[in-house]
C-alpha positions, 0 to 999 in steps of 0.5 A: 893238853889236847881236848877230847875229840868233838864227840868225846864230852865227859858228863861224869867225873868220879875218883877213889884214892888207893894205897899200893904196898911195895914188895920191899922198901925201895931206896933212892937218893930222894928217900925210901918208898914203902908204898905208892898212894894215888887217886884213880880217876874216871871220866864217863860220857853220856853213853856210859863209856868210860876212861881211866887215869891215875894221879899219883904224886911223889911227895919227895919229888915236890909233887904234893900228896894224895890229899892235895889231889883230893883237895883240888878235886873238891875245890874244882869238881865239875868245873874240870869238865867245862870249857874247851880243855879238860882241867882248864880250871886248875891252877897253873901249878902247885901241889898235886896239879901235874898229877891231876892233869895227867889223870885227866889227860890219860882218862880223856885219851882212854875214853876217846880211844874206846870211842874211836876203836884206837889205842892211845898210842895211835892217838898220840903219834902219826906213825904206826905205834910199836906193839912192844917197847924195851924196858930196863930193870930197876935196882934200888939202894943196897949193898954191893952183894945185894945189887949183884944178886938182883942184877943177876936175877934180872938178867936171868929173866931177860933184862938186857938193861939194868938201872941202878940207883946211886947217890944214896951213900958215898961215891966210893960205896957207889963205885963198889956197887957199880963194879959188883953189878958189872962183874955179875952182869958183864954183858948188860947195859948199865945205866945209873940214876943219882936223882940230883944227889951230888954237887958238881965236884962230887958228880964229876968224881963219880962219873970218872969213877964209873967210867971203867965199867961201861956205863950207858948213861947217868940220870940227873947227877946234880940238883934240878936247878943247877942247869949250868952245872948240868951242861958242863958235866954233860959236855965233859962226860964220857957217856950220855947225861940225862935230865930227869927231875929238872924236866918237870919245871917249865923254866928249867926245861927251857934252859935244858933245851936252849943249852942242850944241857943233857943228851937225853930227857926223861919223860915222866907223864905224872910229872909233866901233866900227862901224855899230851904234854910229854909228847910235846916235850919229846918233839921239842927235844928231838928238834934239838937232837936230844933223845928221850926215855919214858919212865913211870913214877912207880905207878899202878898199871894204869900209869904204866899202860899210859907210859907204855903207850907214850913210849910206843908212839915215839921213835926207837931209842933206849930202853924205857923205865917201865918195869916198876910194876914188879916192885908193887905188891898190889895193883888196880888190875887183876894182872900187873903190867910188867915186861917179859924178857925185857920187853913190855907188850903195849896193850892193843885194845882200844884206849889204854887197853886195860880194865880196872879190877873192882875186887883188886881196887876194893882191897887197896882203896882208902876211901869210897868213890866220889863223883860229880855229874854235869848233866 
């Protein structure tokens, strides 16, 4: 994690947990999501300027829970602000750690950007960042008729890339769902995400079954730890294979890079421990000719803004997974950050470029603010 600029030294850390209900239950191979729980974290300097970050682990991803994040904050407290690197006091790994690292990294970048009058995207990359990035729509589990209806609606509001969750039922059921989506949206790019649902034999069967429908890419066809199988599938597949869940484990990431086991790596800041760490992974992947896609983990608009800045700092590539705010029924800001016509505008104000809305936060908060001051 990149330390703050020399004049960016937080003196106060405060946090508050929240729960955001989903508009509808969202189904994927790793489970059903009815709400997103997280912790809003803020860093403040001695001039009263603050930066925000979000720690929202997904338990079904093995990331721990909000209670784990809160326990880490209670255990380490003010020590998180000490030393040359924020969060150095945290354990190397464990439940809640990557999410809390992400929140600290994003909050530090937000604060630094506000002080320097620069966007987070400009802090992350040397080149001028993009002012907007392409985004894909996300379609969860459901019957073929439901999938086609959602795809048609997404295309009607401007999405050209549709991401469908597969691996929830049988391969035959998935093929019917993909066929229905292609029939309803003949001109759309269709990408699929299996969330590691299949063994190698089933993944190969599915990939062949999907091929007639013009698939853009398929994410994580086999479980995270099966890198050799992923590499074999990637070498034989008629369309690009992406690594997602495997990327969060440093040892597995090394193997993916060494073996070029995927043509694309999915960057989730919440999983990788922040924007700085994700940017470093992107650079290493580029050196090996591997592309990257940035996605959220169904975060609030704080996490979505952070992911958008990361995407804007990278070279042009495929559409990014930044439309998940559409699935939230509440947020931490007055107006949820969502794409328009399939493009997400990257906030141009200093830092993250978004403001926490206290009234909105009050509705979804599950406990009062807690804080620690190191002065």
